Legacy VTK file of the C-alpha trace (Angstrom):
# vtk DataFile Version 3.0
C-alpha trace
ASCII
DATASET POLYDATA
POINTS 130 float
0.047 -0.176 -0.156
1.025 3.386 -1.484
1.176 7.065 0.896
-1.482 8.005 -1.974
-3.437 4.615 -0.912
-5.820 4.689 1.764
-7.186 2.185 3.789
-10.621 3.409 2.901
-10.230 2.849 -1.334
-8.060 -0.775 -0.443
-11.589 -1.875 1.430
-13.308 -0.434 -1.730
-11.674 -2.093 -4.719
-13.894 -2.971 -7.080
-12.043 -6.489 -8.658
-11.994 -6.333 -12.321
-12.030 -10.344 -13.388
-15.467 -11.277 -11.259
-16.919 -7.584 -12.784
-16.050 -9.094 -16.260
-17.015 -12.196 -15.686
-20.550 -11.282 -14.305
-20.760 -8.671 -17.226
-20.300 -12.186 -20.258
-22.981 -13.209 -17.929
-25.501 -10.529 -17.933
-25.097 -10.070 -14.536
-25.072 -7.252 -12.442
-21.439 -5.963 -12.200
-21.783 -5.548 -8.359
-23.836 -8.051 -6.607
-23.717 -10.509 -9.583
-27.393 -12.224 -9.601
-29.517 -9.380 -10.661
-29.827 -8.989 -14.819
-28.172 -6.649 -16.183
-29.918 -6.234 -19.595
-33.619 -5.874 -20.315
-34.259 -6.883 -23.292
-31.669 -7.922 -26.260
-29.437 -4.300 -25.089
-30.433 -2.165 -22.967
-29.204 -1.733 -19.869
-31.046 -1.351 -17.097
-31.400 1.761 -14.897
-30.956 0.272 -12.050
-30.277 -3.608 -10.757
-33.760 -5.104 -9.051
-31.568 -7.085 -6.613
-29.051 -4.915 -5.088
-30.022 -1.215 -6.336
-26.871 -0.611 -7.773
-27.591 2.298 -10.225
-26.454 1.005 -13.922
-27.754 3.963 -15.857
-23.989 5.956 -15.735
-22.488 3.736 -18.260
-20.826 4.646 -21.922
-20.688 2.071 -23.844
-22.071 3.623 -27.128
-20.071 1.966 -30.112
-17.874 0.143 -27.930
-19.375 -3.750 -28.290
-20.078 -3.533 -31.765
-16.456 -2.789 -32.330
-15.838 -5.199 -30.177
-17.967 -7.597 -31.999
-16.963 -7.173 -35.388
-12.924 -7.349 -34.043
-13.564 -10.522 -32.854
-15.648 -12.051 -36.143
-13.539 -10.526 -38.472
-10.232 -12.050 -36.959
-11.794 -15.967 -36.254
-13.797 -15.688 -39.908
-11.891 -14.274 -42.177
-8.566 -16.731 -41.750
-11.732 -20.067 -42.257
-13.471 -18.664 -44.371
-10.006 -18.797 -46.130
-9.259 -22.475 -45.148
-12.250 -23.796 -45.886
-11.451 -21.613 -49.687
-8.616 -22.888 -50.195
-8.968 -26.542 -48.873
-12.732 -27.356 -50.389
-13.115 -25.063 -53.808
-16.694 -24.734 -52.467
-19.057 -22.734 -54.775
-18.675 -19.315 -53.988
-22.694 -19.030 -53.276
-22.910 -22.109 -50.555
-19.525 -20.217 -49.199
-21.235 -16.905 -48.942
-24.862 -18.359 -47.570
-23.053 -20.486 -44.746
-20.336 -18.157 -43.474
-23.104 -15.136 -43.453
-25.294 -17.322 -41.190
-22.457 -17.990 -39.342
-20.971 -14.499 -39.163
-24.545 -13.031 -37.952
-24.785 -16.212 -35.294
-21.859 -14.916 -33.756
-22.425 -11.472 -33.400
-25.908 -11.527 -32.359
-24.387 -14.199 -29.484
-21.262 -11.646 -29.173
-22.843 -8.359 -28.764
-24.773 -8.545 -25.367
-21.779 -10.290 -23.780
-19.677 -7.742 -24.422
-21.572 -5.006 -24.151
-21.711 -6.426 -20.785
-18.281 -6.988 -20.085
-17.767 -2.562 -21.456
-20.410 -1.769 -18.555
-18.564 -3.986 -16.291
-15.397 -2.738 -17.067
-16.513 1.000 -16.442
-18.009 -0.178 -13.338
-15.251 -1.320 -11.502
-13.266 1.271 -12.916
-15.424 3.784 -11.743
-16.082 5.741 -14.865
-18.896 7.705 -15.259
-20.194 7.971 -12.705
-20.076 4.476 -11.226
-17.397 5.956 -8.888
-19.539 7.742 -6.207
LINES 1 131
130 0 1 2 3 4 5 6 7 8 9 10 11 12 13 14 15 16 17 18 19 20 21 22 23 24 25 26 27 28 29 30 31 32 33 34 35 36 37 38 39 40 41 42 43 44 45 46 47 48 49 50 51 52 53 54 55 56 57 58 59 60 61 62 63 64 65 66 67 68 69 70 71 72 73 74 75 76 77 78 79 80 81 82 83 84 85 86 87 88 89 90 91 92 93 94 95 96 97 98 99 100 101 102 103 104 105 106 107 108 109 110 111 112 113 114 115 116 117 118 119 120 121 122 123 124 125 126 127 128 129
């Protein structure tokens, strides 16, 4: 503990790893029990379980960028491998990988939004510090 870190700050730390895991599960970063999202992507104003205010988040386009980054980095090498190895018809290749890319994106987007909101909560960003 350094001179600039007080005992109250250490006692009130928010560990990042459990918060990120709770965000991945789309649960409240504070208690881990209440749902973080209302619907598909709408973040609740408060947690129904622990009353943690969640409206401070500023996820904006971050989860979408992360989703594109992950899906793109996974699918492009796979598409190249399948095309070079099996030489399927272009329409078959495009149809199959379009469905897979959309499915992966729909799966990852709310989970990555949960991670971004939980990260902001753990780091006390955008009003979560109060």
